[in-house]
DRENBATI-698659 format. One line per 4 residues: their letters; for each residue x, y, z of N, C-alpha, C, O. Coordinates in steps of 0.1 Angstrom, whole numbers, plus 5000, padded with zeros to 4 digits. Example, Ala and Ser with C-alpha at 12.3 -4.5 7.8 and 13.67 -1.06 7.14 Angstrom:
BEGIN
AS = 5132/4943/5078/5123/4955/5078/5132/4967/5078/5142/4967/5085; 5128/4978/5071/5137/4989/5071/5129/5000/5079/5134/5011/5080
//
This chain:
BEGIN
MKPI = 3399/5341/3077/3392/5354/3082/3399/5353/3095/3396/5343/3101; 3408/5363/3101/3410/5366/3116/3400/5372/3123/3391/5379/3120; 3403/5367/3137/3392/5369/3146/3394/5385/3151/3406/5389/3149; 3385/5394/3156/3390/5407/3159/3399/5405/3173/3398/5397/3182
RNSA = 3408/5416/3172/3414/5414/3183/3417/5427/3188/3417/5436/3179; 3420/5430/3204/3420/5441/3210/3433/5446/3211/3443/5438/3211; 3434/5458/3212/3450/5465/3212/3449/5474/3221/3440/5482/3220; 3459/5475/3233/3457/5489/3242/3466/5494/3238/3476/5488/3234
KAVI = 3463/5512/3239/3478/5521/3236/3475/5529/3247/3465/5531/3254; 3491/5535/3246/3498/5548/3255/3493/5561/3249/3492/5559/3237; 3490/5573/3254/3489/5583/3249/3498/5590/3261/3491/5593/3271; 3508/5592/3261/3519/5597/3269/3523/5612/3265/3531/5613/3256
IHNG = 3519/5624/3271/3523/5636/3265/3531/5641/3281/3530/5639/3293; 3539/5649/3272/3544/5656/3286/3557/5670/3279/3566/5667/3272; 3554/5682/3286/3557/5693/3281/3553/5696/3266/3562/5701/3259; 3546/5694/3264/3535/5696/3248/3538/5686/3238/3533/5686/3227
SVLL = 3550/5678/3242/3548/5662/3231/3547/5648/3237/3550/5643/3248; 3544/5645/3228/3539/5631/3226/3549/5621/3224/3559/5624/3217; 3549/5608/3230/3557/5598/3233/3554/5585/3224/3548/5575/3227; 3560/5588/3214/3559/5573/3203/3569/5566/3200/3580/5571/3202
TKNK = 3568/5555/3195/3576/5545/3190/3582/5551/3176/3574/5557/3168; 3594/5550/3172/3596/5551/3163/3603/5540/3150/3613/5533/3151; 3593/5543/3137/3595/5529/3133/3602/5528/3115/3602/5538/3107; 3606/5520/3112/3613/5522/3098/3608/5511/3086/3614/5500/3085
DVSG = 3596/5514/3077/3599/5499/3066/3603/5511/3055/3608/5522/3056; 3598/5503/3043/3600/5507/3029/3600/5523/3019/3605/5528/3010; 3588/5525/3029/3584/5539/3027/3592/5551/3039/3589/5563/3040; 3601/5545/3045/3606/5554/3050/3603/5553/3070/3603/5542/3075
LFYL = 3601/5562/3075/3602/5565/3088/3584/5566/3092/3575/5573/3087; 3584/5558/3103/3571/5565/3111/3566/5562/3123/3571/5552/3128; 3556/5569/3131/3552/5565/3143/3544/5560/3146/3535/5559/3138; 3543/5555/3158/3529/5547/3165/3529/5550/3179/3539/5552/3186
FPGG = 3516/5550/3183/3516/5550/3195/3520/5535/3201/3517/5524/3196; 3527/5538/3215/3529/5525/3223/3520/5516/3223/3508/5520/3224; 3522/5503/3224/3510/5497/3226/3509/5482/3217/3518/5478/3209; 3495/5474/3222/3497/5460/3212/3488/5457/3220/3482/5464/3228
GQEK = 3487/5442/3215/3478/5432/3214/3473/5427/3231/3483/5426/3238; 3461/5426/3236/3456/5422/3244/3458/5408/3246/3456/5402/3236; 3462/5402/3256/3464/5388/3257/3452/5381/3267/3448/5388/3276; 3448/5368/3266/3434/5362/3268/3440/5365/3286/3451/5365/3290
GEEL = 3426/5367/3295/3431/5371/3307/3436/5379/3311/3442/5378/3322; 3437/5390/3304/3445/5404/3309/3437/5416/3306/3430/5416/3296; 3436/5427/3314/3426/5432/3315/3436/5447/3306/3447/5449/3310; 3432/5455/3298/3434/5464/3288/3444/5471/3295/3455/5469/3291
KDAV = 3443/5479/3305/3451/5483/3311/3467/5480/3318/3478/5486/3321; 3463/5467/3318/3476/5456/3323/3482/5455/3307/3493/5457/3304; 3473/5453/3301/3483/5450/3285/3493/5466/3283/3505/5467/3282; 3484/5476/3284/3491/5490/3282/3506/5488/3290/3518/5489/3285
VREC = 3501/5485/3304/3515/5482/3309/3526/5479/3302/3537/5485/3299; 3520/5467/3302/3535/5455/3294/3537/5456/3283/3548/5453/3279; 3526/5461/3272/3537/5467/3258/3544/5481/3262/3553/5485/3255; 3540/5490/3276/3551/5504/3278/3567/5494/3278/3577/5497/3271
MEEL = 3565/5486/3287/3577/5480/3291/3582/5474/3280/3594/5475/3279; 3577/5467/3273/3583/5460/3259/3591/5470/3250/3602/5472/3246; 3580/5477/3247/3581/5487/3235/3592/5501/3243/3603/5503/3237; 3589/5508/3253/3596/5519/3257/3608/5517/3266/3617/5525/3269
GAEV = 3604/5502/3271/3616/5500/3282/3610/5507/3295/3617/5508/3306; 3595/5511/3295/3596/5521/3307/3582/5519/3311/3574/5516/3303; 3578/5522/3330/3571/5520/3336/3561/5532/3333/3563/5544/3331; 3552/5525/3332/3539/5537/3332/3523/5536/3341/3516/5526/3344
EVGE = 3521/5547/3344/3508/5544/3352/3497/5550/3343/3499/5560/3336; 3485/5543/3342/3475/5543/3335/3457/5550/3338/3447/5544/3343; 3459/5563/3331/3448/5568/3336/3435/5563/3330/3430/5552/3330; 3429/5575/3323/3416/5574/3318/3418/5570/3303/3428/5571/3297
LLTV = 3405/5563/3300/3402/5558/3287/3401/5572/3280/3393/5581/3283; 3411/5573/3270/3407/5587/3258/3395/5582/3246/3383/5585/3243; 3403/5571/3241/3392/5572/3228/3395/5556/3224/3405/5550/3229; 3385/5552/3215/3386/5539/3209/3386/5541/3195/3380/5551/3192
REYI = 3392/5534/3184/3393/5531/3172/3391/5522/3166/3392/5513/3174; 3388/5519/3157/3386/5506/3150/3396/5505/3137/3398/5515/3131; 3403/5495/3134/3408/5496/3123/3406/5481/3120/3409/5470/3126; 3401/5484/3108/3395/5475/3095/3409/5474/3084/3411/5483/3075
GCHH = 3413/5468/3084/3425/5467/3077/3424/5465/3059/3433/5467/3051; 3410/5462/3056/3405/5463/3043/3407/5476/3033/3413/5477/3022; 3401/5486/3041/3396/5499/3040/3409/5509/3042/3406/5521/3040; 3421/5507/3047/3432/5511/3051/3442/5510/3034/3438/5503/3025
EFAE = 3455/5520/3034/3464/5519/3027/3474/5504/3024/3480/5500/3014; 3474/5500/3038/3479/5487/3038/3470/5473/3035/3476/5463/3038; 3457/5472/3029/3450/5462/3024/3457/5452/3020/3456/5441/3025; 3466/5454/3009/3475/5441/3004/3478/5434/3015/3478/5422/3010
WDGD = 3481/5434/3025/3488/5427/3031/3481/5429/3047/3486/5421/3054; 3471/5435/3053/3469/5440/3061/3451/5435/3062/3444/5436/3072; 3448/5431/3052/3433/5427/3046/3419/5424/3052/3407/5427/3051; 3430/5413/3063/3420/5405/3069/3422/5405/3084/3417/5397/3092
VHQV = 3430/5415/3087/3425/5428/3102/3417/5434/3105/3413/5443/3097; 3412/5431/3115/3401/5438/3122/3406/5447/3137/3412/5440/3146; 3406/5453/3139/3413/5455/3154/3407/5466/3161/3405/5476/3155; 3405/5466/3170/3396/5477/3184/3405/5483/3196/3407/5479/3207
EFYF = 3411/5495/3188/3420/5501/3197/3418/5508/3205/3414/5519/3200; 3419/5508/3221/3419/5515/3234/3428/5525/3236/3439/5521/3240; 3428/5541/3234/3441/5546/3240/3435/5552/3250/3423/5556/3253; 3450/5550/3259/3447/5557/3274/3456/5564/3278/3468/5563/3279
SCRL = 3448/5575/3283/3458/5583/3287/3470/5581/3300/3466/5582/3312; 3481/5580/3298/3489/5574/3307/3503/5586/3310/3504/5597/3304; 3512/5583/3320/3519/5594/3325/3533/5581/3329/3531/5572/3336; 3546/5585/3322/3560/5581/3326/3559/5580/3341/3555/5591/3346
LDPA = 3561/5570/3352/3566/5568/3362/3576/5577/3364/3575/5584/3374; 3585/5578/3356/3601/5583/3356/3601/5592/3349/3607/5588/3339; 3597/5608/3346/3596/5613/3334/3610/5615/3330/3611/5619/3319; 3624/5612/3339/3632/5618/3331/3637/5605/3321/3645/5606/3311
QSFA = 3631/5593/3325/3639/5581/3315/3643/5582/3304/3638/5591/3297; 3653/5573/3300/3660/5574/3291/3656/5562/3286/3654/5554/3295; 3654/5557/3271/3650/5547/3264/3662/5544/3257/3661/5546/3245; 3672/5541/3260/3683/5530/3252/3679/5516/3253/3683/5508/3245
HAPN = 3671/5513/3262/3667/5497/3254/3656/5494/3263/3654/5494/3275; 3647/5491/3248/3635/5484/3250/3636/5468/3250/3640/5463/3239; 3633/5462/3258/3631/5444/3258/3626/5437/3249/3631/5427/3245; 3612/5445/3244/3610/5435/3231/3603/5446/3219/3591/5447/3219
PDEL = 3609/5450/3213/3603/5467/3203/3596/5450/3193/3597/5438/3194; 3588/5461/3185/3582/5456/3175/3590/5454/3161/3598/5463/3158; 3589/5445/3155/3597/5442/3141/3604/5457/3134/3615/5458/3129; 3597/5463/3133/3600/5478/3127/3607/5488/3133/3616/5496/3130
QIGV = 3601/5487/3145/3607/5496/3156/3622/5499/3156/3630/5490/3153; 3627/5508/3158/3643/5516/3157/3647/5524/3170/3658/5529/3173; 3633/5524/3177/3638/5533/3188/3622/5542/3192/3611/5540/3188; 3624/5552/3201/3617/5560/3206/3617/5576/3204/3628/5581/3203
EWVN = 3606/5584/3203/3608/5598/3202/3598/5610/3207/3586/5610/3205; 3603/5616/3213/3597/5629/3219/3589/5638/3208/3596/5647/3203; 3575/5635/3202/3575/5643/3188/3572/5657/3194/3579/5654/3203; 3566/5671/3198/3559/5679/3192/3544/5678/3190/3539/5671/3182
LRDL = 3540/5683/3196/3523/5682/3192/3520/5685/3181/3513/5679/3172; 3532/5702/3179/3523/5708/3167/3534/5705/3155/3538/5713/3147; 3538/5693/3155/3550/5687/3144/3541/5675/3141/3541/5671/3129; 3534/5671/3147/3525/5661/3141/3517/5657/3131/3514/5646/3128
PHKR = 3511/5672/3123/3502/5665/3115/3515/5666/3099/3512/5661/3088; 3528/5672/3102/3537/5668/3093/3547/5655/3092/3556/5653/3084; 3540/5644/3107/3548/5628/3105/3540/5618/3100/3529/5620/3096; 3546/5609/3100/3539/5599/3093/3535/5591/3107/3544/5584/3113
VFPH = 3523/5592/3111/3519/5589/3125/3506/5581/3124/3497/5585/3117; 3506/5568/3130/3494/5563/3127/3485/5558/3138/3491/5552/3147; 3478/5559/3140/3462/5567/3130/3465/5584/3128/3462/5592/3137; 3469/5586/3120/3470/5603/3119/3461/5608/3125/3464/5615/3135
ALSK = 3445/5606/3120/3435/5613/3123/3437/5615/3141/3436/5626/3146; 3440/5607/3146/3443/5607/3160/3451/5617/3165/3448/5622/3176; 3460/5621/3160/3472/5629/3162/3468/5645/3157/3476/5654/3160; 3458/5648/3152/3452/5656/3148/3440/5664/3160/3437/5676/3161
HLNR = 3436/5653/3167/3425/5657/3180/3437/5655/3192/3434/5651/3203; 3443/5657/3191/3459/5652/3198/3458/5672/3206/3457/5678/3217; 3459/5674/3193/3465/5692/3189/3451/5701/3194/3452/5713/3197; 3443/5698/3195/3431/5701/3203/3435/5708/3213/3447/5710/3213
EKRP = 3424/5717/3224/3427/5716/3240/3413/5707/3244/3410/5708/3256; 3403/5700/3237/3394/5693/3242/3398/5681/3239/3403/5679/3228; 3394/5671/3247/3398/5656/3243/3393/5649/3229/3383/5654/3225; 3397/5642/3223/3392/5637/3213/3376/5635/3214/3370/5638/3224
PFYL = 3371/5629/3200/3357/5624/3205/3357/5609/3213/3366/5603/3209; 3350/5603/3221/3354/5586/3227/3352/5578/3219/3358/5568/3222; 3344/5577/3203/3348/5567/3195/3348/5573/3183/3339/5582/3180; 3358/5570/3176/3365/5576/3163/3360/5567/3153/3358/5572/3142
GDIF = 3359/5557/3154/3355/5544/3144/3367/5541/3133/3379/5543/3136; 3363/5539/3124/3377/5536/3114/3382/5546/3107/3379/5550/3096; 3390/5553/3116/3398/5564/3109/3411/5562/3102/3417/5552/3103; 3414/5570/3095/3428/5564/3092/3438/5576/3097/3451/5574/3097
//
Protein backbone atom coordinates (compact mmCIF):
# COMPACT_ATOMS: atom_id res chain seq x y z
CA MET A 1 0.00 0.00 0.00
CA LYS A 2 1.30 3.44 -0.94
CA PRO A 3 1.58 6.14 1.75
CA ILE A 4 -1.04 8.89 1.91
CA ARG A 5 -0.03 11.75 -0.39
CA ASN A 6 -0.83 15.47 -0.09
CA SER A 7 -1.77 17.32 -3.25
CA ALA A 8 -2.13 21.09 -3.64
CA LYS A 9 -4.54 22.40 -6.30
CA ALA A 10 -5.35 25.81 -7.75
CA VAL A 11 -8.87 27.13 -8.33
CA ILE A 12 -8.39 30.05 -10.73
CA ILE A 13 -11.65 31.79 -11.63
CA HIS A 14 -11.76 34.86 -13.86
CA ASN A 15 -14.71 36.41 -15.70
CA GLY A 16 -17.02 33.46 -14.99
CA SER A 17 -14.57 30.79 -16.16
CA VAL A 18 -12.19 28.44 -14.38
CA LEU A 19 -8.71 27.61 -15.66
CA LEU A 20 -8.17 23.84 -15.98
CA THR A 21 -5.62 21.55 -17.53
CA LYS A 22 -6.97 19.76 -20.59
CA ASN A 23 -6.07 16.08 -20.78
CA LYS A 24 -6.78 13.12 -23.04
CA ASP A 25 -7.03 9.41 -22.30
CA VAL A 26 -8.63 6.40 -24.01
CA SER A 27 -12.09 7.69 -23.01
CA GLY A 28 -11.51 11.15 -24.51
CA LEU A 29 -10.98 14.62 -23.09
CA PHE A 30 -11.02 15.36 -19.39
CA TYR A 31 -10.15 18.35 -17.21
CA LEU A 32 -8.27 18.73 -13.93
CA PHE A 33 -7.57 21.56 -11.57
CA PRO A 34 -3.90 22.50 -11.92
CA GLY A 35 -1.74 21.18 -9.12
CA GLY A 36 -0.05 18.11 -7.79
CA GLY A 37 1.94 16.42 -5.11
CA GLN A 38 3.54 18.24 -2.23
CA GLU A 39 7.27 17.58 -1.93
CA LYS A 40 9.03 16.90 1.36
CA GLY A 41 9.90 20.19 3.07
CA GLU A 42 7.55 22.20 0.83
CA GLU A 43 4.57 24.17 2.14
CA LEU A 44 1.27 23.54 0.38
CA LYS A 45 1.12 27.10 -1.00
CA ASP A 46 4.59 26.68 -2.47
CA ALA A 47 3.49 23.40 -4.07
CA VAL A 48 0.58 25.22 -5.76
CA VAL A 49 2.93 27.88 -7.15
CA ARG A 50 5.40 25.26 -8.43
CA GLU A 51 2.71 23.04 -9.95
CA CYS A 52 1.03 25.97 -11.73
CA MET A 53 4.36 26.97 -13.21
CA GLU A 54 4.93 23.37 -14.38
CA GLU A 55 1.43 22.69 -15.76
CA LEU A 56 0.32 26.16 -16.87
CA GLY A 57 3.60 27.98 -17.40
CA ALA A 58 2.10 30.76 -15.27
CA GLU A 59 2.83 32.42 -11.96
CA VAL A 60 -0.03 32.54 -9.47
CA GLU A 61 -0.76 34.28 -6.23
CA VAL A 62 -2.16 31.79 -3.73
CA GLY A 63 -5.12 32.92 -1.64
CA GLU A 64 -7.26 31.19 0.93
CA LEU A 65 -7.80 27.48 1.30
CA LEU A 66 -11.23 26.77 -0.20
CA THR A 67 -11.79 23.12 0.50
CA VAL A 68 -10.20 19.77 1.29
CA ARG A 69 -11.07 16.59 -0.61
CA GLU A 70 -9.88 13.05 -0.16
CA TYR A 71 -9.36 10.65 -3.02
CA ILE A 72 -9.42 7.01 -1.96
CA GLY A 73 -8.74 5.22 -5.22
CA CYS A 74 -10.42 1.90 -4.39
CA HIS A 75 -13.78 3.75 -4.17
CA HIS A 76 -13.59 5.34 -7.62
CA GLU A 77 -14.01 4.44 -11.26
CA PHE A 78 -10.25 4.08 -11.69
CA ALA A 79 -9.88 1.52 -8.88
CA GLU A 80 -8.47 -1.09 -11.27
CA TRP A 81 -5.17 0.82 -11.59
CA ASP A 82 -5.53 3.45 -8.83
CA GLY A 83 -6.93 1.29 -6.02
CA ASP A 84 -3.94 1.69 -3.70
CA VAL A 85 -3.89 5.51 -3.91
CA HIS A 86 -5.05 7.66 -0.99
CA GLN A 87 -4.58 11.36 -1.58
CA VAL A 88 -5.62 14.40 0.44
CA GLU A 89 -6.21 17.35 -1.90
CA PHE A 90 -6.08 20.96 -0.74
CA TYR A 91 -7.85 23.41 -3.10
CA PHE A 92 -6.69 27.04 -2.89
CA SER A 93 -8.23 30.12 -4.44
CA CYS A 94 -5.58 31.54 -6.77
CA ARG A 95 -5.19 34.33 -9.26
CA LEU A 96 -2.87 34.69 -12.21
CA LEU A 97 -0.19 37.35 -11.75
CA ASP A 98 -0.62 38.14 -15.45
CA PRO A 99 -4.33 37.77 -16.39
CA ALA A 100 -3.45 38.21 -20.08
CA GLN A 101 -1.15 35.17 -19.86
CA SER A 102 -0.92 32.95 -22.91
CA PHE A 103 -0.53 29.27 -22.13
CA ALA A 104 1.54 28.29 -25.15
CA HIS A 105 4.21 26.48 -23.15
CA ALA A 106 3.90 24.51 -19.95
CA PRO A 107 7.44 23.44 -18.99
CA ASN A 108 6.48 20.20 -17.22
CA PRO A 109 2.92 19.10 -18.05
CA ASP A 110 1.40 15.89 -16.70
CA GLU A 111 1.68 12.81 -18.89
CA LEU A 112 -1.87 13.03 -20.33
CA GLN A 113 -2.02 16.84 -20.46
CA ILE A 114 -2.52 18.28 -23.94
CA GLY A 115 -3.22 21.90 -23.01
CA VAL A 116 -4.87 24.43 -20.78
CA GLU A 117 -8.40 25.78 -21.15
CA TRP A 118 -10.68 28.39 -19.62
CA VAL A 119 -14.00 26.61 -19.04
CA ASN A 120 -17.16 28.60 -18.36
CA LEU A 121 -18.55 27.72 -14.93
CA ARG A 122 -21.97 27.08 -16.51
CA ASP A 123 -20.43 24.43 -18.79
CA LEU A 124 -18.68 22.47 -16.02
CA PRO A 125 -21.59 20.04 -15.39
CA HIS A 126 -21.36 18.98 -19.06
CA LYS A 127 -17.60 18.37 -19.04
CA ARG A 128 -15.59 15.42 -17.78
CA VAL A 129 -13.97 17.23 -14.85
CA PHE A 130 -12.29 15.55 -11.90
CA PRO A 131 -13.49 15.80 -9.21
CA HIS A 132 -16.87 16.42 -10.80
CA ALA A 133 -18.59 17.14 -7.47
CA LEU A 134 -16.26 20.07 -6.79
CA SER A 135 -17.19 21.64 -10.11
CA LYS A 136 -20.84 21.61 -8.97
CA HIS A 137 -19.88 23.60 -5.88
CA LEU A 138 -18.10 26.25 -7.95
CA ASN A 139 -21.40 27.17 -9.64
CA ARG A 140 -22.85 28.29 -6.32
CA GLU A 141 -22.71 31.80 -4.96
CA LYS A 142 -21.35 30.62 -1.63
CA ARG A 143 -18.10 28.75 -1.14
CA PRO A 144 -18.02 24.93 -1.07
CA PRO A 145 -18.16 23.06 2.21
CA PHE A 146 -14.71 23.12 3.79
CA TYR A 147 -14.29 19.33 3.95
CA LEU A 148 -15.73 17.38 1.05
CA GLY A 149 -14.47 13.91 1.95
CA ASP A 150 -14.09 11.20 -0.71
CA ILE A 151 -16.29 12.77 -3.41
CA PHE A 152 -16.51 11.73 -7.06
